[in-house]
C-alpha positions in Angstrom: 107.4 60.6 95.9 105.4 63.5 97.3 102.4 62.6 99.3 99.5 65.1 98.9 97.9 66.3 102.1 94.1 66.5 102.1 92.1 69.1 103.9 88.3 69.1 104.2 86.4 72.3 105.1 82.6 72.4 105.7 81.2 75.9 105.3 78.9 78.1 103.2 80.7 78.5 99.8 80.3 81.3 97.2 82.2 81.6 93.9 81.5 83.2 90.5 82.3 81.4 87.2 81.4 84.4 85.1 80.1 88.0 85.2 76.8 88.0 87.1 75.4 91.0 85.1 74.0 94.3 86.2 70.7 93.2 87.6 69.7 92.8 91.2 69.8 89.0 90.8 72.9 87.4 89.3 72.6 85.3 86.1 72.0 81.8 87.5 74.9 80.2 85.6 77.3 82.8 87.0 77.0 81.9 90.7 78.2 78.8 92.6 76.6 78.7 96.0 76.4 75.9 98.6 74.7 76.9 101.8 76.2 73.8 103.4 79.2 73.0 101.3 82.3 71.0 101.4 85.7 72.2 100.1 88.2 69.4 99.5 91.8 70.6 99.1 94.5 68.3 97.8 97.9 69.9 98.4 98.0 73.4 96.9 94.8 72.9 94.8 91.1 72.4 95.1 90.2 68.8 94.5 86.4 69.0 94.8 83.7 71.4 95.8 80.0 70.7 96.3 77.1 70.1 98.7 78.4 68.5 102.0 75.8 65.7 102.0 76.6 64.7 98.4 80.4 64.7 98.8 80.5 63.2 102.3 80.3 59.5 101.1 83.3 60.0 98.8 85.7 61.2 101.6 88.4 59.0 102.9 87.5 57.0 106.0 88.1 58.9 109.3 88.6 62.1 107.4 88.9 65.1 109.8 86.6 67.9 108.7 87.0 71.5 109.7 83.6 72.7 110.7 83.1 76.3 109.7 79.3 76.2 109.2 79.0 79.7 110.7 81.5 81.0 108.2 81.4 82.0 104.5 84.3 81.0 102.2 85.1 82.8 98.9 88.2 82.7 96.7 91.0 84.9 98.1 90.5 88.6 97.2 92.7 90.1 94.4 94.1 93.7 94.2 95.1 94.8 90.8 97.0 98.0 91.7 98.8 98.8 94.9 102.1 100.4 96.0 103.7 98.4 98.8 106.3 101.1 99.2 103.6 103.6 100.2 102.2 101.7 103.2 103.7 104.1 105.7 102.2 107.2 104.0 98.6 106.1 104.1 96.4 108.8 105.6 98.7 111.7 104.9 96.7 114.8 104.8 95.3 116.9 102.0 97.0 116.8 98.6 96.0 116.2 95.0 98.0 113.9 92.8 101.0 115.9 91.7 101.5 117.5 95.2 101.0 114.1 96.8 103.9 112.7 94.7 106.2 115.5 95.5 105.3 116.0 99.2 104.8 112.4 100.3 105.5 109.7 97.7 109.0 110.6 96.4 110.5 111.3 99.9 109.1 108.0 101.2 110.3 106.0 98.2 113.9 107.3 98.7 114.0 105.1 101.9 113.9 101.9 99.8 117.5 102.3 98.8 118.1 100.5 102.1 117.5 96.8 101.6 116.7 96.2 105.3 113.9 98.8 105.0 112.5 97.2 101.9 112.6 93.8 103.6 110.8 95.1 106.7 108.1 96.9 104.6 107.6 93.9 102.4 106.8 91.7 105.3 104.6 94.3 107.0 102.7 94.9 103.8 102.1 91.2 103.1 100.9 90.6 106.7 98.4 93.4 106.2 97.2 92.0 102.9 96.6 88.6 104.4 94.8 90.1 107.3 92.5 91.7 104.8 91.9 88.4 102.9 93.9 89.5 99.9 96.0 86.6 98.4 97.1 88.1 95.1 98.0 91.7 94.0 99.8 93.6 91.3 102.3 95.7 93.1 104.6 98.7 92.5 108.0 98.7 94.1 110.2 101.7 94.1 112.8 102.6 91.5 115.4 100.6 93.5 115.8 97.0 92.2 116.3 95.7 95.8 112.7 96.8 96.6 111.5 94.1 94.2 114.1 91.5 95.3 112.9 92.0 98.9 109.3 91.9 98.0 109.5 88.8 95.8 111.6 87.1 98.5 108.9 87.7 101.1 106.2 86.5 98.7 108.2 83.3 97.9 108.4 82.4 101.6 104.6 82.6 101.8 104.1 80.8 98.4 102.0 83.7 97.2 100.8 84.3 93.7 102.0 87.9 93.1 102.9 90.3 90.3 105.3 93.1 90.9 107.8 95.4 89.2 110.5 98.0 89.8 109.4 101.5 88.9 111.0 102.9 85.8 111.6 106.6 86.2 114.3 108.6 84.4 113.1 112.2 84.6 110.9 114.7 86.6 111.6 113.2 90.0 114.3 113.6 92.7 117.7 112.6 91.6 117.9 109.9 94.2 115.0 108.1 92.5 116.0 108.4 88.9 117.2 105.2 87.3 118.7 106.6 84.1 120.5 104.2 81.9 120.3 101.4 84.5 116.5 101.2 84.7 116.0 98.8 81.8 119.1 96.7 82.7 117.9 96.3 86.3 114.4 95.3 85.0 115.9 92.7 82.7 117.9 91.2 85.6 114.8 91.2 87.8 112.8 89.5 85.1 115.5 86.8 84.7 115.6 86.2 88.5 111.9 86.3 89.3 109.5 86.1 86.4 107.7 82.7 86.3 109.5 81.5 89.5 107.0 79.4 91.4 103.9 81.6 91.7 105.5 85.0 90.9 105.2 87.1 87.8 106.9 90.3 86.6 105.1 93.5 85.7 107.1 96.0 83.7 106.4 99.3 85.6 106.9 102.7 84.2 105.5 105.0 86.9 103.6 107.1 84.4 104.4 109.0 81.2 105.7 112.3 82.8 108.5 110.5 84.7 109.8 108.4 81.8 111.5 109.6 78.6 110.2 108.3 75.3 113.4 106.2 75.1 112.7 104.5 78.4 109.1 103.8 77.4 110.1 102.4 74.0 112.6 100.1 75.8 109.9 99.0 78.1 107.7 98.2 75.1 110.5 96.1 73.6 110.6 94.0 76.8 107.0 93.2 76.3 107.4 92.4 72.7 110.3 90.0 73.4 108.3 88.2 76.2 104.5 88.3 75.9 104.2 86.5 79.2 105.2 89.7 81.0 102.7 92.1 82.5 102.6 95.9 82.3 101.4 98.3 84.9 101.3 102.1 84.9 99.0 105.1 85.5 96.6 106.8 83.1 94.4 109.8 83.2 94.0 110.1 87.0 94.1 113.8 87.4 93.3 116.8 85.2 96.6 118.5 86.0 98.4 115.3 85.0 96.6 115.4 81.6 97.8 118.9 81.0 101.3 118.0 81.9 101.3 115.0 79.5 100.0 117.2 76.7 103.0 119.6 77.3 105.5 116.8 77.4 104.2 114.9 74.4 102.9 117.5 72.0 103.0 115.1 69.1 100.6 112.6 70.7 96.9 113.0 70.1 96.1 112.0 73.7 97.5 110.5 76.8 96.7 106.9 75.8 98.5 107.4 72.5 101.8 108.0 74.4 101.6 104.5 75.7 100.3 103.0 72.4 103.3 104.5 70.5 105.6 102.8 73.0 104.0 99.4 72.6 102.7 99.3 76.1 99.0 98.6 75.5 98.0 95.0 75.3 96.0 92.2 77.0 98.3 92.1 80.0 98.4 95.8 80.5 96.8 97.4 83.6 96.4 101.2 83.6 95.5 102.6 87.1 92.6 105.0 87.4 91.4 105.9 83.8 89.0 108.6 85.1 89.5 111.2 82.5 89.0 109.2 79.3 86.8 109.7 76.3 84.9 106.9 74.6 87.5 106.7 71.8 90.2 106.0 74.3 88.0 103.4 76.1 87.3 101.7 72.8 91.0 101.6 71.9 91.7 100.0 75.3 89.0 97.5 74.7 90.2 96.6 71.3 93.7 95.8 72.7 92.4 93.9 75.6 93.9 96.2 78.2 92.3 96.9 81.6 91.7 99.9 83.9 92.2 99.5 87.6 89.4 101.3 89.3 90.8 102.7 92.6 87.7 104.3 94.3 89.0 105.2 97.7 92.2 106.7 96.2 90.2 108.7 93.6 88.0 110.1 96.4 90.9 110.8 98.8 92.9 112.7 96.2 89.9 114.4 94.7 90.8 113.0 91.3 87.3 112.3 90.0 84.7 109.5 89.6 85.3 106.4 87.5 82.5 105.9 85.0 81.7 102.1 85.0 78.7 102.6 82.7 80.9 104.1 80.0 83.4 101.3 80.5 80.6 98.7 80.1 79.2 100.5 77.0 82.5 100.4 75.2 83.5 96.9 76.3 86.5 98.2 78.3 87.8 95.9 81.0 88.2 97.2 84.5 89.1 95.7 87.9 89.0 96.8 91.5 92.1 98.1 93.4 93.1 99.7 96.7 95.9 101.9 95.4 97.6 102.1 98.7 99.0 104.6 99.8 96.6 107.2 98.5 93.9 104.6 99.0 92.4 104.6 102.4 91.8 100.9 103.0 93.8 97.7 102.3 90.5 95.7 102.6 88.6 94.5 99.6 85.4 95.2 101.6 86.5 98.9 101.9 87.3 99.1 98.2 83.8 97.8 97.3 82.2 100.2 99.8 84.0 103.2 98.1 83.1 101.8 94.7 79.4 101.7 95.7 79.6 105.3 96.8 81.2 106.4 93.6 78.5 104.6 91.7 75.8 106.3 93.7 77.1 109.7 92.7 77.0 108.8 89.1 73.6 107.0 89.2 75.4 103.6 88.7 74.5 101.4 91.6 77.0 98.6 92.3 75.4 95.3 93.4 77.1 92.9 95.8 77.1 90.3 93.0 79.1 92.6 90.8 81.4 93.6 93.7 82.4 90.2 94.9 82.7 88.9 91.4 85.1 91.8 90.7 87.2 91.1 93.7 87.7 87.4 92.8 87.1 86.0 89.3 86.8 89.4 87.6 90.1 90.7 88.9 91.7 87.4 88.1 90.5 87.7 84.5 91.7 91.3 84.2 95.2 90.0 85.2 95.0 86.9 82.9 95.2 84.7 86.0 91.7 83.3 85.7 92.9 79.8 84.9 94.7 79.6 88.2 92.8 81.7 90.8 89.5 83.5 91.4 87.1 80.5 91.7 86.3 77.7 94.1 86.5 75.0 91.5 88.5 71.7 90.9 92.1 72.2 89.9 92.2 75.9 90.9 94.8 77.0 93.4 93.5 76.9 96.9 93.7 80.6 97.8 90.7 81.3 100.1 89.3 83.8 102.5 87.1 82.6 105.4 84.7 85.3 106.3 82.9 85.7 109.7 79.6 87.4 109.0 79.2 88.0 112.8 82.6 89.5 113.4 81.2 92.7 114.9 78.0 93.4 116.9 76.7 95.8 114.3 77.4 93.4 111.4 75.7 90.6 113.3 72.6 92.7 114.0 72.4 93.6 110.3 72.9 90.0 109.2 70.1 88.9 111.5 67.8 91.2 109.5 68.8 89.9 106.1 66.4 87.5 104.4 68.3 86.8 101.2 71.9 85.9 100.2 72.1 89.2 98.2 71.2 91.2 101.3 73.8 89.4 103.3 76.5 90.0 100.7 75.6 93.7 100.5 75.8 94.0 104.3 79.3 92.5 104.1 80.2 94.9 101.3 79.2 97.9 103.4 80.0 96.9 107.0 82.8 94.3 107.0 86.5 95.0 107.4 89.6 93.1 108.4 87.9 91.9 111.6 85.6 89.9 109.4 88.4 87.9 107.9 88.6 84.9 110.1 91.3 83.1 108.1 93.2 83.5 104.9 94.5 80.4 103.1 97.3 80.4 100.4 98.0 77.4 98.2 96.1 75.1 100.7 97.8 76.5 103.8 96.4 78.7 106.5 98.6 81.8 106.6 96.4 84.1 108.7 94.1 83.4 111.5 92.3 86.4 113.1 92.5 85.2 116.7 96.2 84.4 116.6 97.5 87.6 115.0 
């Protein structure tokens, strides 16, 4: 018989149960906020959450309470699109997308033929994610199946809820990265070994249309039809040169999205990174199929790819999420992603409120990944993935917080000024896996 461990944490608690809307104040029913709250964990899950004074009488006698009254706790951050295999090429100078792939990405990913290298990078990447307060991500490996074996093994040791997949790529790349006839067979083996194992899920992962033949994409679509519990991740309409290339490679398709539609890759568990250069018809088709765009603001700015139009997405009902897109992204931190998203919005006349931002990093991203019944909220029965935020982690942030008179102002200050130093602790499935002062 397993005896559940109980953990009691007193802190300010913030969580979103639904989209807060586009106004300066959130819809009242969307926000759960306890200025002096109690989080009661039972094993890997949340047992209860509420006002400290109200829950205190129901605690076991002599319960030990972690006193974090100077901290703020949210659900763990979620990253919907990131390449762990590109960690070491972050901040590589000065290329747009197609040059970036040829000059940096492809040479770097060749290194993942070595299992020891994949293992080392998996652990380094996950340590960085936890340092940033991110507890779940949808992750690209390389085209080498051992890159995913190594990554999932590292995730399993930490009991993380993670999605990942081996890149499918059988043309228009260095020979050392092409998977040819083995790509689908390797994917099937990885699905058998890892999909649904503990907290892990498999994302079928064609890199993007130019590097997969129609036959490979059709086979990827067959995998999804045979098992609707799988996820799909790829890239779409990131760069104008990319669009021209796709049009040359697929002259019979009416647009870039149609290439994926014809292969059966567009559905409610499909994430398409970027989606910058879309028209409203494409957005509506994505919305109708329940697919989602991963908005990667720091990467889009870094590569000069363009500005993602959140207003157009909202008008057409197209789902979108927030992502780092490391290694072209410039920050593993969710705070950094929101800061860049705000700046993109300002350039388009589409201000991003702190309510929208932190909803997006938590419940919104969980919903986009069809994980919203497990993670993304501080609520009973949800998995206990948490980020403990220190609002006074730097002198500048402390000064700004002292001048804030409302919760909205404090959250916005965090969105713009916080970084990994502001992550005091990160908890995964009820266990503390990162503590700032000990790492």
